[in-house]
N, C-alpha and C positions, 0 to 999 in steps of 0.2 A: 502380597498386595498386587492387585491388577488394576492398572490405572483406568479411570473413567475417561471415555473418549469425548472430547469437546467437538461438537458437530457444527462446523463452520457453514456447511451447506444450508442447514435448517435456519440458522440465524440470518444468513445472507438473504434467504428467501423472504423472511419476515421484514427485513429492512427494505427490500425492493418493493414489497407491497405497500409499506409506509410511504416510500418515495412516490409510487404511482398515485396514491391518494393526495399527497401534498402537491404534486405537479398539477393535478386537476384544480386544486384550490388556488394555486398560483395563477393559472390561466383565468379562472373566474374572477379573481381579485384584481388582476392587472390588465386583462385583455390581451396579454402577450404570450406567445409560446416560449418554451425553453429549448435551446439547441446546444448540442455537443458537437464540436469539430474535432475529429481525429485526423492527424497528419502522419502518413506512413511514407517513409523515404526508402526506396529500394525494394528488394524482394526476399527478405529474410523470412523463411517459412514460419518460424516460431512467432515472430512479430505479427505476421499476417493472421495467424490463428488468434492471438491475443486481441488484436484490433477488431476482428470480425465478431468475437465474443462480446466485446465492449459495445460495439454498435448494435448487435442484436438485442442485448439486454436493455440498452438505453431506449430503443424503439418500443420495447415491451412496456416500459414505464411511462410512455407518452412523451419522451424527449426526442426532439427532431434530430435527424442524423445529417451532419454536414461534414462529409468525409472528403479528404484531399489525399491523392496519391501522387508522389513524385518519383521519377526514375532514380536509380542508384547513383547516376552520374550528375544529379542535380547539384548546382553550385550553391555556395553559402548564400549568395545574393538571391537566388531563386527561392530557396527555403525561407529566407528572411522576408521576402516579398509576400509569400503565401501567409506567413504568420501575421504580418502587418495587415493584410486584407481581412483576415479573420478577426483580428483585434478591433478593427474599425466597423465590423458588421454587427449591427444591433440585434440581429436574429441569432447570433452565436453567444451563448451564455458562458460556455467553457471551451478551452482549447487544450488538447492533449497531443504533445509531440512524442510519438512512440520511440522509445529507446530500445536497443542501441542504434545510433545513426552510423552510416558509412564512415570509414576512418578519416576521410578527407574533410569532414565537416567539424566545426567547432560547436559541440553540443551545448556547452554552458552559455556561450554567446547567444545562441538561437533560443534557448529556454528563456533567457532574460529579456527577450523581445515580447514575451507574453505578459500582458497586464496582470498585476497580482490578483485582481478580482475576477480574472478569467483563468487563473492558473490552477486548474482542477487536479493537477498532480502535486501541487504544493512544492515545486522544485525551484522556483525563481529565488534570486538573492533576497528580494523583498519578502517573499513568503517565509523564507528561512529566518529572516530578521524578526518578522512579526511573531513567529513561533518562539524564538529565543526570548523575546521581550514579553511574551504572554499577551499579545495583542490579537484581537479577533482577526482571523484570516482563514485561508484554506490549507488544511493539514495534509501531508503526504498520505496516500490512501492506505498503504500497507500498515504503517504504524497506527493509523486511525482504526483499521480493522482489528489489530491486536488489542487495542484498548477497549473496543466494543466487545470483543470476546471475553476479556477479563471481567468487564462490568457485568455482562450477561450471566457469567458464571458466579457472580457474587464474590470474586476474589478480593480479599482485603488488601488494598494497596498502601494505605497510610501506615508508615512505620515498617513495612515489609522490605526485605532486602531483595532487590531485583538485579539479576546479572544479565546484561545484554551482550551476547557474543557476536560482534560485528560492529563496524564503525563507519558504514557508508552514509553518504548524504541522503540516500533514498530511504533507508530503514533505521540503521543503528543509532545515528546521532539524533534524528527527530524523535525516535521512540524513547530514548533516554530522557529527553526534555519533557515529553508528555508524562512519563512516570514520575519525574521530579515534581511536576505541577500537581500530582496527586499525593505528594508527600511520601513517596517511596524513597528508600535509600538505594542509590543506583551505582553499580559498578559496570564500566564498559571494558570488556575483554575482546580478544580477537585471535586469529589463527597464530599470531606471533607471540602471544602471551606466554611467559615462562610458567610452567606447571599449571596449565589451564585447568586441570581437574581440581586443584586445590582452590582455585578462585571460584569455579562454578559450584563446587560442593557447598559453598556458603549460601547459595541462593535458596530463597523460598519460592521465587518466581524466576525461571530460567528461560530466556528467549534466545533461540539460536538463529542468527541471521548473518552468518559469515560467508555463505556461498560455497561451503566445502562439504561434499557428501559424507554423511555419517561421521562428522567431526565429533559429535557428542555421543558417548557411549554410557553404559551403566556406571562406569567409574567416575563420571562427571556429575552424577545426580545424587543428591541426598534423599533419603526416604521421605516421601510426602511432598516433594517439590511439584509445583505446577509448571509444566513444560510446554512452551509454545514454539513450534517449528516453522520458521519462515522460509527455509530453503526449499527449492524444488529443482530436481535434476533428472534428466532423461537417461535411463540406462537400458541395456538389453532386457533386463528383468522387469522394467516398468519405472514409474516415477518414485523417487525416494527423496528424503529431505536431508537437512543437516544433522538430524538426530537419527540414531539407530533405533527405530521405533520398537522393534521386538525386544531389544535389550533394555530400553527405557521403561517399557510397560510394567516391569516388575519393581521399579523404584519410584516412579512418579505417582502422584495422587490423581492428576488429570493431565491429559496430553492431547495435542492436536494431531490428527493424521495428515499424511501427504499421499495422495491428494485429499481434498475435502475439509481442510482446516482453514488456514489463513487465506488460501487462494481465492475462494468465492467471496470472502469478505473484502478483498481489495477492490473488486469491481463494484460491489454494493456501496462501498465508501466513495468510489468515483461518482456514482450516480447521486449520492447525497451531496457531494461537493458541487456537482453541476447545479443542483437545486439551490444550494446555499449561494453559489455565485450569482444565479439569477436574482435572488433577493438582494444581494449586495449591490447589484447594478440598478435595481429598481428604486 
């Protein structure tokens, strides 16, 4: 068996085309533009690359770019003031505070200053609560991207056993909730799980989001499993994921590559969240 590759780049391109069309519809219907504010604190090279990519693709879909950059030594009060200004700006539909922040800043407190209906990363306490209660809101982008990939592939979720390896607030926990909402049976494992292979071997759908390079090998995967790799790590040999792709290809039925799998979907879902936020505010 050689696994079928799930092409996240192709689906992300289709979703961005849809967003572009719907942004134009929003403008015609409301007479208002849509704006995304990205806030970058410091000079982390990886964060700068991510933010620039988000800004470029948002402009290409007709979303206005409201970028704010603050120095690495910005105080908690200075970052909070910037977020408050954006929250009160009617031209800003969505606010994204790029993580990680410099160590002296309280990221959770700053994220919670973002109004839930502008929280396009879906990370505020209110957004998390709305997701937990299955109330309409803005869903974290990477879990939303994973769900879109599974839906586009026609993967049966109802009654399926999904194992999520990873328990972060950003991916693992919200993804488990989204899978439960689709009536999957969900197990959450992580890097400290005893006999991880025994747990993951039960999965029909295996999602690796622990942030550990090549944590998942062939011994973790039952034949025919759908494998989604959320991890991304820079190595001298290039980008790799949480899954040993070469080893997994002989066991999985379908698998996302790194790069080109979940990564492009995260930005596509950010743009969809920005559009949704604009409608929520209108």
